[in-house]
TORKOL-414841 format. One line per field, with one value per residue (C-alpha): residue in one letter; x, y, z. Coordinates in pm, 1 decimal, decimal comma, padded with zeros to 6 digits. Example, Ala and Ser with C-alpha at 12.3 -4.5 7.8 and 13.67 -1.06 7.14 Angstrom:
2
residu	A	S $
X	01230,0	01367,0 $
Y	-00450,0	-00106,0 $
Z	00780,0	00714,0 $
REM end
This chain:
86
residu	M	K	K	I	P	G	I	K	N	Y	A	A	S	F	I	K	N	K	S	I	K	A	L	N	E	A	I	K	L	V	G	G	H	T	Q	F	V	K	Q	L	Q	I	Y	D	Q	L	L	A	G	W	K	H	N	Q	H	G	I	S	P	E	Y	A	V	A	I	E	R	L	T	Q	G	K	V	S	R	Y	N	L	R	I	D	I	F	Q	E	K $
X	-00013,5	00143,1	00167,9	00019,8	00269,2	00106,6	-00180,6	-00101,6	-00085,0	-00412,5	-00581,8	-00442,0	-00552,2	-00901,6	-00953,8	-00812,1	-01031,6	-01346,3	-01274,3	-01219,0	-01534,6	-01727,5	-01591,3	-01687,8	-02045,2	-02048,8	-01925,3	-02183,8	-02471,0	-02390,2	-02393,9	-02044,2	-01696,9	-01763,7	-02069,4	-01872,3	-01582,0	-01817,8	-02055,3	-01747,9	-01542,8	-01235,7	-00989,0	-00964,5	-00622,2	-00758,4	-01017,2	-00755,6	-00536,4	-00818,3	-00929,3	-00544,9	-00508,7	-00218,5	-00358,4	-00669,3	-00987,3	-00945,5	-01221,2	-01366,1	-01432,1	-01551,0	-01837,0	-01899,4	-01931,1	-02172,0	-02392,5	-02360,8	-02488,5	-02763,8	-02597,1	-02593,7	-02213,6	-02112,8	-01797,7	-01737,7	-01689,3	-01479,5	-01242,6	-01312,1	-00960,4	-01112,4	-01491,1	-01680,3	-01953,8	-02299,5 $
Y	00007,2	00353,4	00594,0	00946,7	01222,9	01435,3	01192,7	01160,5	01534,4	01580,4	01328,9	01477,2	01818,3	01702,3	01538,7	01846,2	02078,9	01863,3	01835,8	02209,4	02287,5	02053,5	02206,8	02581,1	02438,5	02292,6	02616,0	02808,2	02561,3	02605,0	02988,3	03083,1	03030,8	03116,1	02883,5	02612,9	02627,1	02664,1	02365,6	02125,3	02267,6	02306,6	02594,8	02828,8	02710,0	02373,8	02496,3	02716,6	02409,1	02223,5	02523,1	02571,2	02190,9	02188,7	01875,5	01652,0	01656,0	01344,3	01068,3	01155,4	01522,7	01419,7	01202,7	01492,6	01756,3	01522,2	01507,8	01874,6	01953,5	01676,5	01476,3	01782,3	01751,2	01403,0	01240,2	01125,9	01457,7	01557,7	01268,8	01083,9	00909,3	00736,3	00680,2	00503,0	00696,7	00586,4 $
Z	-00000,1	-00093,5	00173,2	00138,3	00262,8	00544,0	00595,7	00962,1	01016,4	00831,7	01043,8	01371,5	01254,1	01174,1	01511,6	01688,3	01497,9	01576,3	01937,3	01974,9	01784,2	02006,1	02332,8	02185,5	02127,7	02488,2	02619,8	02440,7	02546,0	02893,8	02910,7	02846,6	02982,2	03354,2	03379,6	03202,9	03437,6	03740,3	03633,9	03575,2	03885,0	03698,4	03678,1	03393,9	03302,7	03220,6	02989,4	02841,9	02781,5	02606,8	02393,2	02286,7	02246,0	02466,5	02613,8	02526,6	02736,1	02953,3	02896,2	03248,8	03162,8	02801,4	02975,5	03231,0	02942,4	02751,3	03057,7	03122,5	02772,7	02803,9	02507,5	02277,9	02266,8	02261,9	02420,3	02065,5	01918,2	02227,2	02196,2	01867,5	01912,9	02227,2	02196,6	01935,8	01743,2	01864,9 $
REM end
């Protein structure tokens, strides 16, 4: 099978963009940055790290965000690399 240059970078970029888009949607649904941090009981720095993709959202927080948004933002969209689509 022939390897396609840059395909790994494209896939990683796709996953990162999808996760950040889902995170931003969750923040919006909850009522903004302050409410989001308060509801999840996390520090601003952790959220900033997620938004700037310095580190991925842990599976536990992905599930918590899914619950917080009543399933409107799924754990799959937050961590496509870990969870299977329903």
